[in-house]
Gaussian input, Z-matrix of N, CA and C with variables (Angstrom, degrees):
# hf/3-21g

backbone

0 1
 N
 C     1     B1
 C     2     B2     1     A1
 N     3     B3     2     A2     1     D1
 C     4     B4     3     A3     2     D2
 C     5     B5     4     A4     3     D3
 N     6     B6     5     A5     4     D4
 C     7     B7     6     A6     5     D5
 C     8     B8     7     A7     6     D6
 N     9     B9     8     A8     7     D7
 C    10    B10     9     A9     8     D8
 C    11    B11    10    A10     9     D9
 N    12    B12    11    A11    10    D10
 C    13    B13    12    A12    11    D11
 C    14    B14    13    A13    12    D12
 N    15    B15    14    A14    13    D13
 C    16    B16    15    A15    14    D14
 C    17    B17    16    A16    15    D15
 N    18    B18    17    A17    16    D16
 C    19    B19    18    A18    17    D17
 C    20    B20    19    A19    18    D18
 N    21    B21    20    A20    19    D19
 C    22    B22    21    A21    20    D20
 C    23    B23    22    A22    21    D21
 N    24    B24    23    A23    22    D22
 C    25    B25    24    A24    23    D23
 C    26    B26    25    A25    24    D24
 N    27    B27    26    A26    25    D25
 C    28    B28    27    A27    26    D26
 C    29    B29    28    A28    27    D27
 N    30    B30    29    A29    28    D28
 C    31    B31    30    A30    29    D29
 C    32    B32    31    A31    30    D30
 N    33    B33    32    A32    31    D31
 C    34    B34    33    A33    32    D32
 C    35    B35    34    A34    33    D33
 N    36    B36    35    A35    34    D34
 C    37    B37    36    A36    35    D35
 C    38    B38    37    A37    36    D36
 N    39    B39    38    A38    37    D37
 C    40    B40    39    A39    38    D38
 C    41    B41    40    A40    39    D39
 N    42    B42    41    A41    40    D40
 C    43    B43    42    A42    41    D41
 C    44    B44    43    A43    42    D42
 N    45    B45    44    A44    43    D43
 C    46    B46    45    A45    44    D44
 C    47    B47    46    A46    45    D45
 N    48    B48    47    A47    46    D46
 C    49    B49    48    A48    47    D47
 C    50    B50    49    A49    48    D48
 N    51    B51    50    A50    49    D49
 C    52    B52    51    A51    50    D50
 C    53    B53    52    A52    51    D51
 N    54    B54    53    A53    52    D52
 C    55    B55    54    A54    53    D53
 C    56    B56    55    A55    54    D54
 N    57    B57    56    A56    55    D55
 C    58    B58    57    A57    56    D56
 C    59    B59    58    A58    57    D57
 N    60    B60    59    A59    58    D58
 C    61    B61    60    A60    59    D59
 C    62    B62    61    A61    60    D60
 N    63    B63    62    A62    61    D61
 C    64    B64    63    A63    62    D62
 C    65    B65    64    A64    63    D63
 N    66    B66    65    A65    64    D64
 C    67    B67    66    A66    65    D65
 C    68    B68    67    A67    66    D66
 N    69    B69    68    A68    67    D67
 C    70    B70    69    A69    68    D68
 C    71    B71    70    A70    69    D69
 N    72    B72    71    A71    70    D70
 C    73    B73    72    A72    71    D71
 C    74    B74    73    A73    72    D72
 N    75    B75    74    A74    73    D73
 C    76    B76    75    A75    74    D74
 C    77    B77    76    A76    75    D75
 N    78    B78    77    A77    76    D76
 C    79    B79    78    A78    77    D77
 C    80    B80    79    A79    78    D78
 N    81    B81    80    A80    79    D79
 C    82    B82    81    A81    80    D80
 C    83    B83    82    A82    81    D81
 N    84    B84    83    A83    82    D82
 C    85    B85    84    A84    83    D83
 C    86    B86    85    A85    84    D84
 N    87    B87    86    A86    85    D85
 C    88    B88    87    A87    86    D86
 C    89    B89    88    A88    87    D87
 N    90    B90    89    A89    88    D88
 C    91    B91    90    A90    89    D89
 C    92    B92    91    A91    90    D90
 N    93    B93    92    A92    91    D91
 C    94    B94    93    A93    92    D92
 C    95    B95    94    A94    93    D93
 N    96    B96    95    A95    94    D94
 C    97    B97    96    A96    95    D95
 C    98    B98    97    A97    96    D96
 N    99    B99    98    A98    97    D97
 C   100   B100    99    A99    98    D98
 C   101   B101   100   A100    99    D99
 N   102   B102   101   A101   100   D100
 C   103   B103   102   A102   101   D101
 C   104   B104   103   A103   102   D102
 N   105   B105   104   A104   103   D103
 C   106   B106   105   A105   104   D104
 C   107   B107   106   A106   105   D105
 N   108   B108   107   A107   106   D106
 C   109   B109   108   A108   107   D107
 C   110   B110   109   A109   108   D108
 N   111   B111   110   A110   109   D109
 C   112   B112   111   A111   110   D110
 C   113   B113   112   A112   111   D111
 N   114   B114   113   A113   112   D112
 C   115   B115   114   A114   113   D113
 C   116   B116   115   A115   114   D114
 N   117   B117   116   A116   115   D115
 C   118   B118   117   A117   116   D116
 C   119   B119   118   A118   117   D117
 N   120   B120   119   A119   118   D118
 C   121   B121   120   A120   119   D119
 C   122   B122   121   A121   120   D120
 N   123   B123   122   A122   121   D121
 C   124   B124   123   A123   122   D122
 C   125   B125   124   A124   123   D123
 N   126   B126   125   A125   124   D124
 C   127   B127   126   A126   125   D125
 C   128   B128   127   A127   126   D126
 N   129   B129   128   A128   127   D127
 C   130   B130   129   A129   128   D128
 C   131   B131   130   A130   129   D129
 N   132   B132   131   A131   130   D130
 C   133   B133   132   A132   131   D131
 C   134   B134   133   A133   132   D132
 N   135   B135   134   A134   133   D133
 C   136   B136   135   A135   134   D134
 C   137   B137   136   A136   135   D135
 N   138   B138   137   A137   136   D136
 C   139   B139   138   A138   137   D137
 C   140   B140   139   A139   138   D138
 N   141   B141   140   A140   139   D139
 C   142   B142   141   A141   140   D140
 C   143   B143   142   A142   141   D141
 N   144   B144   143   A143   142   D142
 C   145   B145   144   A144   143   D143
 C   146   B146   145   A145   144   D144
 N   147   B147   146   A146   145   D145
 C   148   B148   147   A147   146   D146
 C   149   B149   148   A148   147   D147
 N   150   B150   149   A149   148   D148
 C   151   B151   150   A150   149   D149
 C   152   B152   151   A151   150   D150
 N   153   B153   152   A152   151   D151
 C   154   B154   153   A153   152   D152
 C   155   B155   154   A154   153   D153
 N   156   B156   155   A155   154   D154
 C   157   B157   156   A156   155   D155
 C   158   B158   157   A157   156   D156
 N   159   B159   158   A158   157   D157
 C   160   B160   159   A159   158   D158
 C   161   B161   160   A160   159   D159
 N   162   B162   161   A161   160   D160
 C   163   B163   162   A162   161   D161
 C   164   B164   163   A163   162   D162
 N   165   B165   164   A164   163   D163
 C   166   B166   165   A165   164   D164
 C   167   B167   166   A166   165   D165
 N   168   B168   167   A167   166   D166
 C   169   B169   168   A168   167   D167
 C   170   B170   169   A169   168   D168
 N   171   B171   170   A170   169   D169
 C   172   B172   171   A171   170   D170
 C   173   B173   172   A172   171   D171
 N   174   B174   173   A173   172   D172
 C   175   B175   174   A174   173   D173
 C   176   B176   175   A175   174   D174
 N   177   B177   176   A176   175   D175
 C   178   B178   177   A177   176   D176
 C   179   B179   178   A178   177   D177
 N   180   B180   179   A179   178   D178
 C   181   B181   180   A180   179   D179
 C   182   B182   181   A181   180   D180
 N   183   B183   182   A182   181   D181
 C   184   B184   183   A183   182   D182
 C   185   B185   184   A184   183   D183
 N   186   B186   185   A185   184   D184
 C   187   B187   186   A186   185   D185
 C   188   B188   187   A187   186   D186
 N   189   B189   188   A188   187   D187
 C   190   B190   189   A189   188   D188
 C   191   B191   190   A190   189   D189
 N   192   B192   191   A191   190   D190
 C   193   B193   192   A192   191   D191
 C   194   B194   193   A193   192   D192
 N   195   B195   194   A194   193   D193
 C   196   B196   195   A195   194   D194
 C   197   B197   196   A196   195   D195
 N   198   B198   197   A197   196   D196
 C   199   B199   198   A198   197   D197
 C   200   B200   199   A199   198   D198
 N   201   B201   200   A200   199   D199
 C   202   B202   201   A201   200   D200
 C   203   B203   202   A202   201   D201
 N   204   B204   203   A203   202   D202
 C   205   B205   204   A204   203   D203
 C   206   B206   205   A205   204   D204
 N   207   B207   206   A206   205   D205
 C   208   B208   207   A207   206   D206
 C   209   B209   208   A208   207   D207
 N   210   B210   209   A209   208   D208
 C   211   B211   210   A210   209   D209
 C   212   B212   211   A211   210   D210
 N   213   B213   212   A212   211   D211
 C   214   B214   213   A213   212   D212
 C   215   B215   214   A214   213   D213
 N   216   B216   215   A215   214   D214
 C   217   B217   216   A216   215   D215
 C   218   B218   217   A217   216   D216
 N   219   B219   218   A218   217   D217
 C   220   B220   219   A219   218   D218
 C   221   B221   220   A220   219   D219

   B1=1.4780
   B2=1.5007
   B3=1.3434
   B4=1.5755
   B5=1.6620
   B6=1.3825
   B7=1.4214
   B8=1.5602
   B9=1.3656
   B10=1.3946
   B11=1.4501
   B12=1.2555
   B13=1.4609
   B14=1.6579
   B15=1.2031
   B16=1.5326
   B17=1.4028
   B18=1.3965
   B19=1.5233
   B20=1.4549
   B21=1.3453
   B22=1.3842
   B23=1.6509
   B24=1.3252
   B25=1.3936
   B26=1.6153
   B27=1.3571
   B28=1.3423
   B29=1.6502
   B30=1.3446
   B31=1.4739
   B32=1.6688
   B33=1.2898
   B34=1.4033
   B35=1.4366
   B36=1.3743
   B37=1.4825
   B38=1.3734
   B39=1.4320
   B40=1.3400
   B41=1.4506
   B42=1.2940
   B43=1.4840
   B44=1.5198
   B45=1.1131
   B46=1.6394
   B47=1.5329
   B48=1.2770
   B49=1.3763
   B50=1.6111
   B51=1.3632
   B52=1.4530
   B53=1.5441
   B54=1.2456
   B55=1.5374
   B56=1.5693
   B57=1.2256
   B58=1.4428
   B59=1.5159
   B60=1.3028
   B61=1.4571
   B62=1.4911
   B63=1.2801
   B64=1.5336
   B65=1.4171
   B66=1.2777
   B67=1.5285
   B68=1.5994
   B69=1.2942
   B70=1.5017
   B71=1.5694
   B72=1.3614
   B73=1.4467
   B74=1.6307
   B75=1.3577
   B76=1.4780
   B77=1.5236
   B78=1.2861
   B79=1.4773
   B80=1.6566
   B81=1.2586
   B82=1.5050
   B83=1.6221
   B84=1.3691
   B85=1.3619
   B86=1.4818
   B87=1.2392
   B88=1.4527
   B89=1.4996
   B90=1.3338
   B91=1.5797
   B92=1.5152
   B93=1.3428
   B94=1.3413
   B95=1.5912
   B96=1.3405
   B97=1.4314
   B98=1.4836
   B99=1.4101
   B100=1.4497
   B101=1.5004
   B102=1.4813
   B103=1.4581
   B104=1.4793
   B105=1.4545
   B106=1.5166
   B107=1.4809
   B108=1.2597
   B109=1.4647
   B110=1.6123
   B111=1.2347
   B112=1.5773
   B113=1.4905
   B114=1.3781
   B115=1.5270
   B116=1.4144
   B117=1.2960
   B118=1.4737
   B119=1.4775
   B120=1.3657
   B121=1.4713
   B122=1.4472
   B123=1.3227
   B124=1.3731
   B125=1.5034
   B126=1.4777
   B127=1.2771
   B128=1.6072
   B129=1.1707
   B130=1.4190
   B131=1.6513
   B132=1.3276
   B133=1.4342
   B134=1.5168
   B135=1.2396
   B136=1.3152
   B137=1.5655
   B138=1.3258
   B139=1.5728
   B140=1.3976
   B141=1.3736
   B142=1.4440
   B143=1.4560
   B144=1.4316
   B145=1.4939
   B146=1.4611
   B147=1.2782
   B148=1.4363
   B149=1.4707
   B150=1.5083
   B151=1.3770
   B152=1.5783
   B153=1.2747
   B154=1.4159
   B155=1.5833
   B156=1.3261
   B157=1.4812
   B158=1.5083
   B159=1.3374
   B160=1.4064
   B161=1.4326
   B162=1.3091
   B163=1.4566
   B164=1.6093
   B165=1.2824
   B166=1.3581
   B167=1.6114
   B168=1.3265
   B169=1.3822
   B170=1.3973
   B171=1.4696
   B172=1.4181
   B173=1.5410
   B174=1.3627
   B175=1.5469
   B176=1.6756
   B177=1.3392
   B178=1.3428
   B179=1.6223
   B180=1.2615
   B181=1.4810
   B182=1.4981
   B183=1.5095
   B184=1.4704
   B185=1.4263
   B186=1.3832
   B187=1.5049
   B188=1.4711
   B189=1.4226
   B190=1.3418
   B191=1.5478
   B192=1.3405
   B193=1.3912
   B194=1.5839
   B195=1.3888
   B196=1.4257
   B197=1.5314
   B198=1.3732
   B199=1.3594
   B200=1.5360
   B201=1.3502
   B202=1.3743
   B203=1.5385
   B204=1.3599
   B205=1.4765
   B206=1.4143
   B207=1.4190
   B208=1.4641
   B209=1.4843
   B210=1.2321
   B211=1.3937
   B212=1.6998
   B213=1.2935
   B214=1.6020
   B215=1.5150
   B216=1.2118
   B217=1.5250
   B218=1.4274
   B219=1.3232
   B220=1.4994
   B221=1.4529
   A1=110.18
   A2=113.85
   A3=119.64
   A4=105.98
   A5=116.75
   A6=113.20
   A7=109.38
   A8=118.55
   A9=118.30
   A10=114.31
   A11=122.43
   A12=123.05
   A13=104.21
   A14=117.59
   A15=122.48
   A16=116.21
   A17=116.36
   A18=123.35
   A19=111.73
   A20=121.38
   A21=127.20
   A22=110.39
   A23=111.92
   A24=117.21
   A25=110.38
   A26=114.78
   A27=124.00
   A28=109.02
   A29=111.08
   A30=125.37
   A31=103.16
   A32=119.75
   A33=118.68
   A34=108.91
   A35=119.02
   A36=119.94
   A37=114.59
   A38=120.47
   A39=125.66
   A40=119.59
   A41=113.99
   A42=122.00
   A43=109.68
   A44=119.84
   A45=121.06
   A46=106.58
   A47=125.32
   A48=122.75
   A49=113.63
   A50=112.43
   A51=116.56
   A52=106.70
   A53=113.87
   A54=117.94
   A55=107.97
   A56=118.01
   A57=122.28
   A58=106.57
   A59=118.25
   A60=118.38
   A61=113.09
   A62=112.54
   A63=117.11
   A64=107.31
   A65=118.35
   A66=127.87
   A67=106.90
   A68=111.84
   A69=123.78
   A70=107.04
   A71=115.16
   A72=114.52
   A73=105.15
   A74=112.51
   A75=113.45
   A76=108.54
   A77=112.29
   A78=126.03
   A79=106.20
   A80=118.76
   A81=125.25
   A82=105.06
   A83=114.60
   A84=124.77
   A85=118.19
   A86=117.78
   A87=117.21
   A88=109.13
   A89=114.80
   A90=117.07
   A91=115.37
   A92=116.15
   A93=120.18
   A94=109.02
   A95=112.22
   A96=115.61
   A97=117.94
   A98=116.58
   A99=122.67
   A100=110.06
   A101=114.18
   A102=108.69
   A103=114.48
   A104=111.67
   A105=119.80
   A106=110.53
   A107=125.34
   A108=125.36
   A109=109.08
   A110=114.16
   A111=121.24
   A112=116.08
   A113=117.97
   A114=119.92
   A115=109.21
   A116=120.04
   A117=128.25
   A118=108.65
   A119=114.42
   A120=124.23
   A121=108.68
   A122=125.36
   A123=126.79
   A124=105.41
   A125=122.32
   A126=124.60
   A127=111.68
   A128=120.23
   A129=126.71
   A130=109.26
   A131=112.49
   A132=115.03
   A133=115.35
   A134=128.13
   A135=131.18
   A136=112.14
   A137=112.24
   A138=119.16
   A139=102.06
   A140=121.63
   A141=126.72
   A142=117.16
   A143=120.21
   A144=120.92
   A145=114.67
   A146=123.19
   A147=131.50
   A148=105.85
   A149=110.80
   A150=112.83
   A151=120.58
   A152=116.19
   A153=117.32
   A154=110.24
   A155=116.72
   A156=124.44
   A157=108.55
   A158=118.23
   A159=121.67
   A160=115.71
   A161=123.99
   A162=122.15
   A163=105.62
   A164=118.87
   A165=120.18
   A166=108.82
   A167=116.17
   A168=120.61
   A169=115.52
   A170=115.92
   A171=116.06
   A172=116.70
   A173=116.58
   A174=112.39
   A175=109.18
   A176=121.63
   A177=118.68
   A178=103.74
   A179=118.33
   A180=126.49
   A181=115.70
   A182=109.22
   A183=115.99
   A184=111.01
   A185=119.19
   A186=117.44
   A187=103.11
   A188=117.19
   A189=126.90
   A190=109.21
   A191=120.62
   A192=124.91
   A193=105.34
   A194=114.03
   A195=124.30
   A196=105.63
   A197=117.98
   A198=121.59
   A199=112.97
   A200=115.84
   A201=121.74
   A202=114.21
   A203=115.17
   A204=118.75
   A205=101.72
   A206=119.16
   A207=128.82
   A208=111.43
   A209=122.17
   A210=122.47
   A211=104.89
   A212=112.30
   A213=116.44
   A214=106.84
   A215=106.63
   A216=116.49
   A217=115.92
   A218=123.83
   A219=129.79
   A220=112.52
   D1=-36.54
   D2=-177.85
   D3=-71.12
   D4=-30.43
   D5=179.89
   D6=-70.10
   D7=-41.74
   D8=176.52
   D9=-64.94
   D10=-35.16
   D11=-177.86
   D12=-69.89
   D13=-44.28
   D14=176.38
   D15=-60.44
   D16=-38.36
   D17=171.26
   D18=-62.22
   D19=-47.86
   D20=-179.54
   D21=-61.09
   D22=-41.58
   D23=-175.50
   D24=-67.46
   D25=-45.25
   D26=-178.25
   D27=-60.13
   D28=-45.70
   D29=-174.51
   D30=-62.94
   D31=-44.18
   D32=-174.22
   D33=-71.29
   D34=-41.88
   D35=-178.00
   D36=-66.87
   D37=-34.45
   D38=172.48
   D39=-72.41
   D40=-25.35
   D41=170.43
   D42=-69.88
   D43=-48.11
   D44=178.49
   D45=-63.03
   D46=-38.40
   D47=-168.84
   D48=-92.22
   D49=-4.26
   D50=-177.74
   D51=-74.20
   D52=130.88
   D53=-179.42
   D54=-153.04
   D55=160.24
   D56=-170.06
   D57=-139.17
   D58=142.08
   D59=173.23
   D60=-93.58
   D61=140.75
   D62=179.65
   D63=-127.49
   D64=129.81
   D65=-179.08
   D66=-98.62
   D67=124.45
   D68=-179.47
   D69=-111.49
   D70=114.64
   D71=-173.08
   D72=-137.63
   D73=155.18
   D74=-175.44
   D75=171.55
   D76=176.59
   D77=-176.94
   D78=-111.88
   D79=142.50
   D80=178.56
   D81=-112.59
   D82=120.45
   D83=169.14
   D84=-123.33
   D85=157.00
   D86=177.46
   D87=-89.39
   D88=-168.37
   D89=-176.11
   D90=-73.62
   D91=-7.72
   D92=178.04
   D93=-109.41
   D94=17.25
   D95=177.18
   D96=67.11
   D97=18.15
   D98=175.11
   D99=-88.90
   D100=140.12
   D101=176.72
   D102=-68.92
   D103=149.11
   D104=173.03
   D105=-103.14
   D106=88.33
   D107=179.89
   D108=-69.47
   D109=153.03
   D110=174.33
   D111=58.94
   D112=22.88
   D113=173.54
   D114=-81.89
   D115=-175.46
   D116=179.37
   D117=-122.87
   D118=139.83
   D119=171.51
   D120=-112.94
   D121=132.65
   D122=-174.90
   D123=-124.38
   D124=122.97
   D125=170.34
   D126=-96.95
   D127=119.94
   D128=-172.79
   D129=-108.17
   D130=116.17
   D131=-174.28
   D132=-77.00
   D133=155.73
   D134=-179.16
   D135=-66.89
   D136=-34.93
   D137=177.88
   D138=-81.10
   D139=117.72
   D140=171.62
   D141=-62.72
   D142=-17.27
   D143=173.54
   D144=-76.59
   D145=-12.84
   D146=-178.74
   D147=-85.12
   D148=155.15
   D149=175.68
   D150=-88.06
   D151=157.94
   D152=178.85
   D153=-72.90
   D154=148.00
   D155=177.62
   D156=-102.37
   D157=127.59
   D158=179.09
   D159=-113.17
   D160=136.20
   D161=174.86
   D162=-128.23
   D163=144.29
   D164=178.20
   D165=-114.35
   D166=123.24
   D167=-175.54
   D168=-70.93
   D169=140.62
   D170=-176.97
   D171=-78.29
   D172=-169.53
   D173=-174.57
   D174=-78.70
   D175=4.88
   D176=179.85
   D177=-119.98
   D178=20.57
   D179=169.23
   D180=70.80
   D181=23.03
   D182=-177.44
   D183=-102.23
   D184=144.73
   D185=178.62
   D186=-139.03
   D187=151.78
   D188=175.29
   D189=-143.04
   D190=126.29
   D191=-172.02
   D192=-139.52
   D193=132.64
   D194=-177.33
   D195=-101.82
   D196=115.06
   D197=179.58
   D198=-111.05
   D199=156.70
   D200=174.76
   D201=-96.26
   D202=127.44
   D203=-177.42
   D204=-115.04
   D205=117.49
   D206=175.29
   D207=-98.00
   D208=135.98
   D209=175.62
   D210=-105.62
   D211=121.51
   D212=-176.97
   D213=-69.96
   D214=151.52
   D215=169.67
   D216=-71.98
   D217=124.55
   D218=-176.92
   D219=-98.28

């Protein structure tokens, strides 16, 4: 019985702490397909208690943002 309880406890803790990095990359262009250097890209999480993630585009209109993907405990 104690082994089962310990297994469930370890599984629950590891499920909450399991997370994964996701890298979002791309180019930003306007409607005429011209590059937009030094613009901002904002990643808005579904959970309102989390912070916004901001990326600033470089002079070649390229951005790269590292986001945290959390899998909820079910």
